[in-house]
C-alpha angles and dihedrals in degrees: 000000000000090000090053092051091048090050090052091050093049092047091051091049091048091049090049092049091050090047091052091045091052091047092049089050090052092050095044113123121246096236094180092055091048090053092051090052096059112114141038120321126201131201108258092218097052106016088231118145109246110166140014118205118203124167109317095340138087116211124196129219086222102086093208092064119089118234111249136205116240143186134196108220116181105313098339137087114221123195123197110207126126084321131018115252129187129204125188111233113227098180136001132169137129091293109027135050116181124172141161114263130215088259093057095253124121112249110216118201129175126205110254117235093184113101090201090068088076088074089071088069097049109095143118120258109281125243134186088225130057095255085244131094110263114211123202129173135183136184121226123185117210127166090349092304121121110222122190119200124196131201123193114189105203121193113230137193093244106123123213118194124205121189119215142150113260125225087264092056096255124137106239138171115234113200133203138171124248125227133234110208125208116204130185140167127215134192101200104308094337115104109220100180141354128188141164111223127199129173095249088068086070094060110132096033095056119050112259096234090053093045093051093055097040138080132219094249108174147353136199136190103234112162156353129215139157091283097054144270126332129210128174121220129197117213113183148162110256115252091008134094092231112114146140125228112213130192112223110201120192115190127208090270092055093251111148127220128182127207128176111237109239 
């Protein structure tokens, strides 16, 4: 009886080892294919450089697209960005790289032999802003008082990623940088209020999924009344028309309240 139990345990362990071995073999990278993919690849239809593959990473000629790690497993290319994407490889050698796109078409790339094509991948990190502080000011008259409101749009290091399908049918991650906006109001030389505003302060009035994928794009000084000073902010999805307009109300005690404009 004990011998039978031991045989069952050994058989189970042997089966498990074989299963793990088969799984590892299925997940094993195609190193030869990865070596052939190193270099700059151009679109067969236009001759335009699209991607550069170096080591374990794919770099894009579009500076707004994040580089992404990749693997070649069996006959498929896998990219590991905000989501994992797989593309069946139809053809790969030292000169050609063909694979199925998200749209069902076959993407056809050719290896570039022009050293100048490397310049398409030499750029600074992109940003939706100018990397400089943008200053705006407006004057509002109320009860015979001349109020001057200032807006300072400050680029930050807060990255916002937006997933999309490229023109070649590849899932990519576009990235942008959010802004932090400083606002203040003066009566002559007297500072009446001063605040730093970021998009997270609007949590609860803007849906979380929208807020996570948006940037604080703009702000304007638009009014004064007996309750305080009114700015209007624009919170939007990069490269899309979708946005929220938000009233930013600062009372005489410098408390801030946010309301979505309807």
